[in-house]
N, CA and C atoms as a LAMMPS dump frame, in Angstrom:
ITEM: TIMESTEP
0
ITEM: NUMBER OF ATOMS
582
ITEM: BOX BOUNDS ff ff ff
-5.0000000000000000e+02 5.0000000000000000e+02
-5.0000000000000000e+02 5.0000000000000000e+02
-5.0000000000000000e+02 5.0000000000000000e+02
ITEM: ATOMS id mol type element x y z
1 1 1 N 16.826 -3.735 18.734
2 1 2 C 16.19 -3.829 17.436
3 1 3 C 15.173 -2.709 17.261
4 2 1 N 14.443 -2.395 18.308
5 2 2 C 13.437 -1.34 18.231
6 2 3 C 14.097 -0.013 17.853
7 3 1 N 15.31 0.231 18.334
8 3 2 C 16.019 1.456 18.008
9 3 3 C 16.311 1.53 16.519
10 4 1 N 16.71 0.42 15.906
11 4 2 C 16.961 0.386 14.469
12 4 3 C 15.703 0.762 13.701
13 5 1 N 14.544 0.224 14.116
14 5 2 C 13.277 0.557 13.456
15 5 3 C 12.955 2.037 13.624
16 6 1 N 13.234 2.597 14.785
17 6 2 C 12.973 4.019 15.003
18 6 3 C 13.849 4.875 14.088
19 7 1 N 15.106 4.477 13.908
20 7 2 C 16.008 5.211 13.015
21 7 3 C 15.51 5.118 11.577
22 8 1 N 15.115 3.909 11.151
23 8 2 C 14.583 3.739 9.798
24 8 3 C 13.325 4.57 9.594
25 9 1 N 12.473 4.605 10.59
26 9 2 C 11.232 5.37 10.482
27 9 3 C 11.533 6.858 10.313
28 10 1 N 12.501 7.358 11.07
29 10 2 C 12.873 8.761 10.932
30 10 3 C 13.441 9.046 9.552
31 11 1 N 14.257 8.154 9.042
32 11 2 C 14.842 8.346 7.711
33 11 3 C 13.756 8.368 6.651
34 12 1 N 12.793 7.471 6.762
35 12 2 C 11.724 7.414 5.772
36 12 3 C 10.738 8.565 5.928
37 13 1 N 10.608 9.088 7.137
38 13 2 C 9.667 10.18 7.369
39 13 3 C 10.259 11.529 6.969
40 14 1 N 11.576 11.568 6.768
41 14 2 C 12.192 12.836 6.394
42 14 3 C 11.744 13.246 5.002
43 15 1 N 11.861 14.525 4.678
44 15 2 C 11.432 14.987 3.361
45 15 3 C 12.171 14.238 2.255
46 16 1 N 11.492 14.057 1.14
47 16 2 C 12.107 13.391 0
48 16 3 C 13.258 14.239 -0.527
49 17 1 N 14.248 13.563 -1.08
50 17 2 C 15.385 14.269 -1.677
51 17 3 C 14.908 15.042 -2.901
52 18 1 N 15.731 15.971 -3.35
53 18 2 C 15.394 16.744 -4.544
54 18 3 C 15.142 15.785 -5.708
55 19 1 N 14.054 16.022 -6.426
56 19 2 C 13.707 15.166 -7.55
57 19 3 C 12.978 13.899 -7.163
58 20 1 N 12.639 13.771 -5.886
59 20 2 C 11.913 12.597 -5.403
60 20 3 C 10.648 13.029 -4.683
61 21 1 N 9.67 12.129 -4.67
62 21 2 C 8.435 12.337 -3.91
63 21 3 C 8.05 11.01 -3.275
64 22 1 N 7.12 11.064 -2.324
65 22 2 C 6.656 9.858 -1.627
66 22 3 C 5.157 9.695 -1.815
67 23 1 N 4.748 8.441 -1.873
68 23 2 C 3.329 8.088 -1.906
69 23 3 C 3.152 6.913 -0.953
70 24 1 N 2.057 6.902 -0.202
71 24 2 C 1.819 5.83 0.757
72 24 3 C 0.425 5.258 0.543
73 25 1 N 0.377 3.935 0.426
74 25 2 C -0.874 3.222 0.143
75 25 3 C -0.995 1.993 1.04
76 26 1 N -2.213 1.684 1.46
77 26 2 C -2.514 0.427 2.154
78 26 3 C -3.413 -0.382 1.229
79 27 1 N -2.954 -1.568 0.883
80 27 2 C -3.709 -2.393 -0.06
81 27 3 C -3.785 -3.837 0.357
82 28 1 N -3.952 -4.066 1.653
83 28 2 C -3.935 -5.445 2.135
84 28 3 C -2.504 -5.864 2.389
85 29 1 N -2.203 -7.121 2.154
86 29 2 C -0.869 -7.655 2.406
87 29 3 C 0.198 -6.832 1.707
88 30 1 N 1.123 -6.289 2.484
89 30 2 C 2.14 -5.438 1.863
90 30 3 C 3.083 -6.211 0.964
91 31 1 N 3.235 -7.52 1.204
92 31 2 C 4.058 -8.335 0.299
93 31 3 C 3.555 -8.208 -1.134
94 32 1 N 2.23 -8.171 -1.284
95 32 2 C 1.615 -8.173 -2.62
96 32 3 C 1.542 -6.786 -3.246
97 33 1 N 1.784 -5.762 -2.482
98 33 2 C 1.713 -4.406 -3.035
99 33 3 C 3.067 -3.901 -3.538
100 34 1 N 4.16 -4.467 -3.065
101 34 2 C 5.468 -4.021 -3.541
102 34 3 C 5.702 -4.33 -5.027
103 35 1 N 5.469 -5.567 -5.503
104 35 2 C 5.833 -5.895 -6.892
105 35 3 C 5.206 -5.013 -7.967
106 36 1 N 3.906 -4.691 -7.908
107 36 2 C 3.367 -3.866 -8.991
108 36 3 C 3.966 -2.465 -9.049
109 37 1 N 4.332 -1.914 -7.902
110 37 2 C 4.958 -0.587 -7.897
111 37 3 C 6.422 -0.682 -8.308
112 38 1 N 7.109 -1.744 -7.884
113 38 2 C 8.505 -1.914 -8.279
114 38 3 C 8.65 -2.02 -9.796
115 39 1 N 7.612 -2.474 -10.474
116 39 2 C 7.657 -2.655 -11.929
117 39 3 C 7.438 -1.354 -12.702
118 40 1 N 7.093 -0.278 -12.012
119 40 2 C 6.783 1 -12.676
120 40 3 C 8.055 1.809 -12.892
121 41 1 N 8.29 2.227 -14.133
122 41 2 C 9.428 3.089 -14.423
123 41 3 C 9.24 4.414 -13.681
124 42 1 N 10.273 4.839 -13.007
125 42 2 C 10.205 6.065 -12.223
126 42 3 C 10.045 5.808 -10.736
127 43 1 N 9.71 4.563 -10.356
128 43 2 C 9.659 4.214 -8.935
129 43 3 C 11.082 3.884 -8.495
130 44 1 N 11.532 4.569 -7.475
131 44 2 C 12.893 4.416 -6.97
132 44 3 C 12.966 3.296 -5.941
133 45 1 N 11.971 3.23 -5.051
134 45 2 C 11.956 2.174 -4.037
135 45 3 C 10.558 2.003 -3.471
136 46 1 N 10.332 0.825 -2.902
137 46 2 C 9.117 0.567 -2.134
138 46 3 C 9.541 -0.018 -0.794
139 47 1 N 8.807 0.351 0.243
140 47 2 C 9.091 -0.147 1.587
141 47 3 C 7.793 -0.608 2.212
142 48 1 N 7.78 -1.85 2.682
143 48 2 C 6.616 -2.348 3.416
144 48 3 C 6.649 -1.796 4.83
145 49 1 N 5.465 -1.486 5.365
146 49 2 C 5.424 -0.961 6.715
147 49 3 C 4.017 -0.805 7.238
148 50 1 N 3.867 0.089 8.184
149 50 2 C 2.609 0.28 8.891
150 50 3 C 2.269 1.768 8.932
151 51 1 N 0.989 2.09 8.761
152 51 2 C 0.55 3.48 8.8
153 51 3 C -0.878 3.545 9.339
154 52 1 N -1.219 4.679 9.898
155 52 2 C -2.598 4.941 10.28
156 52 3 C -2.944 4.766 11.738
157 53 1 N -2.057 4.198 12.523
158 53 2 C -2.351 4.001 13.944
159 53 3 C -1.563 4.953 14.814
160 54 1 N -1.955 5.097 16.086
161 54 2 C -1.29 6.051 16.965
162 54 3 C 0.015 5.56 17.599
163 55 1 N 0.219 4.252 17.67
164 55 2 C 1.401 3.719 18.347
165 55 3 C 2.667 3.997 17.538
166 56 1 N 3.729 4.386 18.224
167 56 2 C 5.015 4.629 17.573
168 56 3 C 5.745 3.306 17.383
169 57 1 N 6.391 3.141 16.239
170 57 2 C 7.22 1.969 15.926
171 57 3 C 6.533 0.651 16.248
172 58 1 N 5.366 0.38 15.655
173 58 2 C 4.665 -0.867 15.952
174 58 3 C 5.405 -2.077 15.386
175 59 1 N 5.156 -3.23 15.976
176 59 2 C 5.734 -4.484 15.478
177 59 3 C 4.693 -5.225 14.646
178 60 1 N 5.157 -6.127 13.796
179 60 2 C 4.251 -6.944 12.986
180 60 3 C 3.313 -7.739 13.894
181 61 1 N 3.856 -8.27 14.967
182 61 2 C 3.042 -9.069 15.896
183 61 3 C 1.867 -8.253 16.437
184 62 1 N 2.122 -7.021 16.852
185 62 2 C 1.054 -6.185 17.403
186 62 3 C 0.076 -5.705 16.328
187 63 1 N 0.607 -5.34 15.15
188 63 2 C -0.267 -4.895 14.062
189 63 3 C -1.165 -6.04 13.612
190 64 1 N -0.579 -7.231 13.425
191 64 2 C -1.363 -8.36 12.933
192 64 3 C -2.382 -8.847 13.962
193 65 1 N -2.156 -8.545 15.225
194 65 2 C -3.129 -8.892 16.268
195 65 3 C -4.23 -7.839 16.372
196 66 1 N -4.113 -6.755 15.595
197 66 2 C -5.124 -5.707 15.594
198 66 3 C -5.061 -4.791 16.797
199 67 1 N -3.897 -4.732 17.463
200 67 2 C -3.792 -3.945 18.699
201 67 3 C -3.342 -2.506 18.496
202 68 1 N -2.928 -2.127 17.282
203 68 2 C -2.307 -0.808 17.126
204 68 3 C -3.113 0.182 16.297
205 69 1 N -4.086 -0.287 15.544
206 69 2 C -4.845 0.582 14.661
207 69 3 C -4.15 0.864 13.337
208 70 1 N -2.94 0.312 13.153
209 70 2 C -2.219 0.51 11.9
210 70 3 C -2.745 -0.407 10.808
211 71 1 N -2.506 0.016 9.569
212 71 2 C -2.764 -0.806 8.396
213 71 3 C -1.427 -1.248 7.826
214 72 1 N -1.397 -2.446 7.23
215 72 2 C -0.222 -2.812 6.45
216 72 3 C -0.201 -1.871 5.251
217 73 1 N 0.938 -1.248 5.002
218 73 2 C 1.033 -0.232 3.957
219 73 3 C 2.379 -0.331 3.255
220 74 1 N 2.482 0.364 2.15
221 74 2 C 3.782 0.517 1.499
222 74 3 C 4.022 1.995 1.259
223 75 1 N 5.295 2.36 1.31
224 75 2 C 5.667 3.715 0.948
225 75 3 C 6.515 3.641 -0.317
226 76 1 N 6.112 4.417 -1.3
227 76 2 C 6.756 4.438 -2.604
228 76 3 C 7.537 5.738 -2.729
229 77 1 N 8.82 5.634 -3.035
230 77 2 C 9.629 6.801 -3.372
231 77 3 C 9.742 6.796 -4.891
232 78 1 N 9.405 7.927 -5.505
233 78 2 C 9.363 7.962 -6.968
234 78 3 C 9.885 9.292 -7.504
235 79 1 N 10.205 9.261 -8.792
236 79 2 C 10.667 10.45 -9.496
237 79 3 C 9.48 11.035 -10.253
238 80 1 N 8.936 12.165 -9.808
239 80 2 C 7.75 12.727 -10.458
240 80 3 C 8.002 13.206 -11.886
241 81 1 N 9.259 13.29 -12.3
242 81 2 C 9.56 13.628 -13.697
243 81 3 C 9.358 12.412 -14.604
244 82 1 N 9.315 11.22 -14.003
245 82 2 C 9.18 9.987 -14.789
246 82 3 C 7.828 9.304 -14.604
247 83 1 N 7.216 9.48 -13.437
248 83 2 C 5.914 8.865 -13.171
249 83 3 C 5.108 9.826 -12.309
250 84 1 N 3.848 9.999 -12.654
251 84 2 C 3.003 10.936 -11.905
252 84 3 C 2.297 10.229 -10.749
253 85 1 N 1.841 11.029 -9.805
254 85 2 C 1.053 10.476 -8.7
255 85 3 C -0.225 9.845 -9.236
256 86 1 N -0.808 10.444 -10.283
257 86 2 C -2.024 9.863 -10.891
258 86 3 C -1.751 8.455 -11.414
259 87 1 N -0.587 8.245 -12.006
260 87 2 C -0.235 6.907 -12.494
261 87 3 C -0.079 5.931 -11.335
262 88 1 N 0.503 6.399 -10.244
263 88 2 C 0.639 5.536 -9.07
264 88 3 C -0.732 5.19 -8.493
265 89 1 N -1.652 6.135 -8.514
266 89 2 C -3.018 5.846 -8.06
267 89 3 C -3.657 4.757 -8.918
268 90 1 N -3.431 4.787 -10.222
269 90 2 C -3.963 3.749 -11.112
270 90 3 C -3.397 2.381 -10.736
271 91 1 N -2.097 2.33 -10.464
272 91 2 C -1.474 1.067 -10.041
273 91 3 C -2.131 0.598 -8.745
274 92 1 N -2.298 1.51 -7.808
275 92 2 C -2.944 1.154 -6.535
276 92 3 C -4.327 0.566 -6.769
277 93 1 N -5.203 1.298 -7.451
278 93 2 C -6.59 0.844 -7.625
279 93 3 C -6.648 -0.526 -8.296
280 94 1 N -5.812 -0.768 -9.297
281 94 2 C -5.876 -2.015 -10.054
282 94 3 C -5.228 -3.186 -9.329
283 95 1 N -4.778 -2.952 -8.098
284 95 2 C -4.193 -4.017 -7.283
285 95 3 C -4.923 -4.225 -5.966
286 96 1 N -6.108 -3.626 -5.838
287 96 2 C -6.911 -3.804 -4.626
288 96 3 C -8.365 -4.075 -4.994
289 97 1 N -9.104 -4.559 -4.009
290 97 2 C -10.557 -4.663 -4.113
291 97 3 C -11.13 -3.493 -3.315
292 98 1 N -11.505 -2.407 -3.983
293 98 2 C -11.967 -1.217 -3.264
294 98 3 C -13.365 -1.361 -2.672
295 99 1 N -13.984 -2.521 -2.871
296 99 2 C -15.336 -2.766 -2.358
297 99 3 C -15.325 -3.568 -1.064
298 100 1 N -14.2 -4.15 -0.707
299 100 2 C -14.111 -5.025 0.471
300 100 3 C -13.683 -4.215 1.689
301 101 1 N -14.526 -4.196 2.705
302 101 2 C -14.286 -3.357 3.879
303 101 3 C -13.719 -4.111 5.074
304 102 1 N -13.677 -5.434 5.015
305 102 2 C -13.226 -6.216 6.169
306 102 3 C -11.821 -6.77 5.992
307 103 1 N -11.075 -6.236 5.053
308 103 2 C -9.73 -6.712 4.764
309 103 3 C -9.498 -6.683 3.273
310 104 1 N -8.67 -7.579 2.793
311 104 2 C -8.43 -7.722 1.364
312 104 3 C -8.289 -9.196 1.034
313 105 1 N -9.117 -9.648 0.097
314 105 2 C -9.07 -11.005 -0.407
315 105 3 C -9.239 -11.976 0.763
316 106 1 N -8.325 -12.911 0.99
317 106 2 C -8.521 -13.874 2.085
318 106 3 C -8.093 -13.318 3.435
319 107 1 N -7.409 -12.185 3.452
320 107 2 C -6.938 -11.599 4.708
321 107 3 C -8.023 -10.729 5.311
322 108 1 N -8.445 -11.064 6.517
323 108 2 C -9.5 -10.315 7.19
324 108 3 C -8.933 -9.581 8.399
325 109 1 N -9.491 -8.411 8.666
326 109 2 C -9.068 -7.61 9.803
327 109 3 C -8.787 -6.191 9.364
328 110 1 N -8.951 -5.263 10.288
329 110 2 C -8.763 -3.848 9.966
330 110 3 C -7.371 -3.543 9.43
331 111 1 N -6.365 -4.306 9.86
332 111 2 C -4.999 -4.041 9.4
333 111 3 C -4.815 -4.317 7.913
334 112 1 N -5.788 -4.986 7.273
335 112 2 C -5.703 -5.288 5.845
336 112 3 C -6.628 -4.41 4.995
337 113 1 N -7.268 -3.441 5.595
338 113 2 C -8.166 -2.569 4.831
339 113 3 C -7.363 -1.66 3.901
340 114 1 N -8.054 -1.126 2.889
341 114 2 C -7.385 -0.254 1.925
342 114 3 C -7.486 1.21 2.334
343 115 1 N -6.432 1.953 2.012
344 115 2 C -6.416 3.397 2.286
345 115 3 C -5.339 4.05 1.439
346 116 1 N -5.543 5.32 1.196
347 116 2 C -4.552 6.175 0.549
348 116 3 C -4.167 7.221 1.581
349 117 1 N -2.868 7.428 1.758
350 117 2 C -2.356 8.4 2.723
351 117 3 C -1.646 9.529 1.965
352 118 1 N -2.378 10.578 1.565
353 118 2 C -1.738 11.678 0.836
354 118 3 C -0.688 12.385 1.694
355 119 1 N 0.371 12.825 1.035
356 119 2 C 1.446 13.539 1.726
357 119 3 C 1.273 15.047 1.66
358 120 1 N 0.352 15.525 0.824
359 120 2 C 0.112 16.966 0.73
360 120 3 C -1.28 17.198 0.128
361 121 1 N -1.652 18.454 0.023
362 121 2 C -2.99 18.799 -0.475
363 121 3 C -3.204 18.358 -1.919
364 122 1 N -2.173 18.435 -2.736
365 122 2 C -2.311 18.028 -4.133
366 122 3 C -2.534 16.522 -4.249
367 123 1 N -1.795 15.747 -3.481
368 123 2 C -2.037 14.299 -3.493
369 123 3 C -3.449 13.983 -2.997
370 124 1 N -3.91 14.698 -1.99
371 124 2 C -5.275 14.481 -1.497
372 124 3 C -6.305 14.785 -2.588
373 125 1 N -6.123 15.899 -3.27
374 125 2 C -7.048 16.277 -4.343
375 125 3 C -7.073 15.207 -5.429
376 126 1 N -5.916 14.735 -5.826
377 126 2 C -5.836 13.725 -6.88
378 126 3 C -6.415 12.389 -6.418
379 127 1 N -6.178 12.036 -5.154
380 127 2 C -6.737 10.794 -4.614
381 127 3 C -8.266 10.853 -4.594
382 128 1 N -8.813 11.966 -4.13
383 128 2 C -10.275 12.122 -4.096
384 128 3 C -10.863 12.11 -5.503
385 129 1 N -10.18 12.771 -6.438
386 129 2 C -10.635 12.788 -7.827
387 129 3 C -10.66 11.371 -8.407
388 130 1 N -9.616 10.592 -8.153
389 130 2 C -9.564 9.232 -8.693
390 130 3 C -10.621 8.339 -8.06
391 131 1 N -10.863 8.521 -6.774
392 131 2 C -11.891 7.719 -6.099
393 131 3 C -13.277 8.065 -6.651
394 132 1 N -13.54 9.33 -6.848
395 132 2 C -14.824 9.766 -7.409
396 132 3 C -15.011 9.205 -8.816
397 133 1 N -13.945 9.205 -9.611
398 133 2 C -14.031 8.692 -10.982
399 133 3 C -14.374 7.199 -11.012
400 134 1 N -13.964 6.47 -9.99
401 134 2 C -14.253 5.034 -9.936
402 134 3 C -15.68 4.731 -9.476
403 135 1 N -16.299 5.676 -8.824
404 135 2 C -17.614 5.436 -8.209
405 135 3 C -18.638 4.903 -9.194
406 136 1 N -18.605 5.368 -10.423
407 136 2 C -19.583 4.925 -11.409
408 136 3 C -19.306 3.556 -11.994
409 137 1 N -18.138 3.016 -11.731
410 137 2 C -17.75 1.726 -12.3
411 137 3 C -18.421 0.546 -11.59
412 138 1 N -18.723 0.713 -10.319
413 138 2 C -19.236 -0.388 -9.501
414 138 3 C -20.625 -0.062 -8.967
415 139 1 N -21.396 -1.098 -8.714
416 139 2 C -22.739 -0.912 -8.148
417 139 3 C -22.695 -0.697 -6.646
418 140 1 N -21.607 -1.098 -6.015
419 140 2 C -21.441 -0.919 -4.569
420 140 3 C -20.493 0.241 -4.306
421 141 1 N -20.562 0.838 -3.118
422 141 2 C -19.679 1.973 -2.817
423 141 3 C -18.222 1.553 -2.649
424 142 1 N -17.342 2.444 -3.001
425 142 2 C -15.913 2.241 -2.773
426 142 3 C -15.632 2.561 -1.313
427 143 1 N -15.025 1.618 -0.599
428 143 2 C -14.812 1.777 0.838
429 143 3 C -13.382 2.181 1.191
430 144 1 N -12.526 2.297 0.2
431 144 2 C -11.155 2.739 0.434
432 144 3 C -11.18 4.14 1.03
433 145 1 N -10.449 4.304 2.125
434 145 2 C -10.42 5.603 2.803
435 145 3 C -9.23 6.44 2.344
436 146 1 N -9.393 7.735 2.416
437 146 2 C -8.306 8.676 2.156
438 146 3 C -8.011 9.348 3.483
439 147 1 N -6.826 9.072 4.034
440 147 2 C -6.459 9.509 5.377
441 147 3 C -5.198 10.353 5.33
442 148 1 N -5.129 11.357 6.176
443 148 2 C -3.931 12.191 6.224
444 148 3 C -3.312 12.167 7.609
445 149 1 N -2.11 12.674 7.662
446 149 2 C -1.446 12.822 8.952
447 149 3 C -0.911 11.545 9.551
448 150 1 N -0.768 10.503 8.746
449 150 2 C -0.307 9.228 9.291
450 150 3 C 1.205 9.089 9.171
451 151 1 N 1.837 8.744 10.27
452 151 2 C 3.261 8.417 10.225
453 151 3 C 3.41 7.035 9.598
454 152 1 N 4.525 6.802 8.938
455 152 2 C 4.821 5.518 8.312
456 152 3 C 6.009 4.894 9.036
457 153 1 N 5.864 3.619 9.399
458 153 2 C 6.93 2.884 10.071
459 153 3 C 7.288 1.669 9.238
460 154 1 N 8.558 1.512 8.862
461 154 2 C 8.933 0.35 8.07
462 154 3 C 8.745 -0.937 8.851
463 155 1 N 8.323 -1.972 8.133
464 155 2 C 8.163 -3.296 8.733
465 155 3 C 9.545 -3.917 8.95
466 156 1 N 9.546 -5.011 9.657
467 156 2 C 10.759 -5.746 9.936
468 156 3 C 11.447 -6.152 8.623
469 157 1 N 12.759 -6.327 8.675
470 157 2 C 13.565 -6.569 7.471
471 157 3 C 13.089 -7.775 6.673
472 158 1 N 12.63 -8.827 7.328
473 158 2 C 12.243 -10.033 6.575
474 158 3 C 11.006 -9.804 5.715
475 159 1 N 10.243 -8.744 5.944
476 159 2 C 9.087 -8.43 5.103
477 159 3 C 9.474 -7.677 3.828
478 160 1 N 10.608 -7.011 3.842
479 160 2 C 10.999 -6.182 2.704
480 160 3 C 11.368 -7.06 1.505
481 161 1 N 10.798 -6.726 0.335
482 161 2 C 11.082 -7.486 -0.897
483 161 3 C 10.84 -8.977 -0.719
484 162 1 N 9.81 -9.335 0.025
485 162 2 C 9.554 -10.752 0.311
486 162 3 C 9.361 -11.553 -0.97
487 163 1 N 8.735 -10.953 -1.967
488 163 2 C 8.488 -11.665 -3.219
489 163 3 C 9.786 -12.046 -3.93
490 164 1 N 10.871 -11.339 -3.654
491 164 2 C 12.178 -11.681 -4.213
492 164 3 C 12.91 -12.693 -3.337
493 165 1 N 12.757 -12.552 -2.029
494 165 2 C 13.472 -13.417 -1.091
495 165 3 C 12.926 -14.839 -1.06
496 166 1 N 11.614 -14.969 -1.173
497 166 2 C 10.979 -16.288 -1.063
498 166 3 C 9.847 -16.385 -2.09
499 167 1 N 10.192 -16.418 -3.396
500 167 2 C 9.163 -16.379 -4.439
501 167 3 C 8.19 -17.553 -4.404
502 168 1 N 8.646 -18.724 -4.023
503 168 2 C 7.736 -19.88 -3.978
504 168 3 C 6.651 -19.641 -2.937
505 169 1 N 7.047 -19.232 -1.752
506 169 2 C 6.06 -18.961 -0.695
507 169 3 C 5.163 -17.782 -1.066
508 170 1 N 5.766 -16.73 -1.646
509 170 2 C 5.006 -15.555 -2.035
510 170 3 C 3.915 -15.909 -3.046
511 171 1 N 4.285 -16.567 -4.134
512 171 2 C 3.3 -16.865 -5.182
513 171 3 C 2.27 -17.893 -4.718
514 172 1 N 2.677 -18.803 -3.843
515 172 2 C 1.718 -19.759 -3.271
516 172 3 C 0.684 -19.021 -2.428
517 173 1 N 1.148 -18.096 -1.597
518 173 2 C 0.238 -17.291 -0.774
519 173 3 C -0.693 -16.467 -1.665
520 174 1 N -0.142 -15.786 -2.641
521 174 2 C -0.918 -14.902 -3.514
522 174 3 C -2.012 -15.667 -4.243
523 175 1 N -1.644 -16.815 -4.799
524 175 2 C -2.61 -17.646 -5.52
525 175 3 C -3.661 -18.212 -4.558
526 176 1 N -3.188 -18.731 -3.426
527 176 2 C -4.092 -19.321 -2.445
528 176 3 C -5.072 -18.332 -1.849
529 177 1 N -4.677 -17.075 -1.807
530 177 2 C -5.535 -16.026 -1.237
531 177 3 C -6.599 -15.551 -2.232
532 178 1 N -6.469 -15.958 -3.494
533 178 2 C -7.454 -15.568 -4.504
534 178 3 C -7.302 -14.141 -4.993
535 179 1 N -6.168 -13.544 -4.742
536 179 2 C -5.952 -12.141 -5.078
537 179 3 C -6.071 -11.888 -6.58
538 180 1 N -5.322 -12.629 -7.385
539 180 2 C -5.314 -12.373 -8.826
540 180 3 C -6.655 -12.677 -9.478
541 181 1 N -7.33 -13.722 -9.016
542 181 2 C -8.645 -14.052 -9.59
543 181 3 C -9.643 -12.924 -9.322
544 182 1 N -9.63 -12.393 -8.11
545 182 2 C -10.554 -11.297 -7.775
546 182 3 C -10.188 -10.015 -8.522
547 183 1 N -8.894 -9.735 -8.656
548 183 2 C -8.485 -8.547 -9.41
549 183 3 C -8.95 -8.642 -10.856
550 184 1 N -8.828 -9.815 -11.45
551 184 2 C -9.275 -10.009 -12.834
552 184 3 C -10.782 -9.811 -12.934
553 185 1 N -11.517 -10.303 -11.94
554 185 2 C -12.974 -10.148 -11.913
555 185 3 C -13.359 -8.667 -11.824
556 186 1 N -12.652 -7.909 -11.007
557 186 2 C -12.953 -6.491 -10.806
558 186 3 C -12.506 -5.605 -11.967
559 187 1 N -11.295 -5.846 -12.462
560 187 2 C -10.64 -4.906 -13.363
561 187 3 C -10.445 -5.416 -14.786
562 188 1 N -10.724 -6.702 -15.028
563 188 2 C -10.536 -7.249 -16.371
564 188 3 C -9.095 -7.123 -16.813
565 189 1 N -8.888 -6.63 -18.026
566 189 2 C -7.526 -6.506 -18.583
567 189 3 C -6.683 -5.449 -17.876
568 190 1 N -7.312 -4.588 -17.095
569 190 2 C -6.578 -3.562 -16.357
570 190 3 C -6.032 -4.081 -15.02
571 191 1 N -6.385 -5.319 -14.654
572 191 2 C -6.001 -5.876 -13.358
573 191 3 C -4.503 -5.862 -13.176
574 192 1 N -4.098 -5.541 -11.955
575 192 2 C -2.683 -5.597 -11.605
576 192 3 C -2.316 -7.019 -11.252
577 193 1 N -1.216 -7.15 -10.596
578 193 2 C -0.777 -8.462 -10.152
579 193 3 C 0.627 -8.758 -10.606
580 194 1 N 1.388 -9.387 -9.732
581 194 2 C 2.755 -9.805 -10.033
582 194 3 C 3.121 -10.937 -9.111
């Protein structure tokens, strides 16, 4: 099974096809980050996975135990002719609590912290610009990190599209975690959520 994950990781780490680009975000539970991006016109796919730690091909068990340094993340493949990276950043911000440093919503631990993983200098510039623009909106500092050089490893198959596979469990978890209520408190009518 580990070999299959290594093959998937290599496929996802390869350069995007012509007319495609990649964006990688950590926004707490990856189950909850796929739906808002999947709803965006121009998004080709989303993949739940792990980014930011040094271990190769980490498992959910090790990441969730905090042993690998990885964050739960998603990788978005998109068509830049239909959706811009700036638009994807807006989706990201409106689906996270950028003020919470110990996780996201009810999920606590470094693996649930928020981060943006730019794939090139232009994405980094745009990510920093968007973070700076948000600084005046809140009285507390934005703790979301902008990190580079992180490999992305897809999560196990049962995590992919979880909101479609088990919607009752997904929406129960999302509601119980207080995610949508906090997003509404932070972002008002701009709040994400699905």
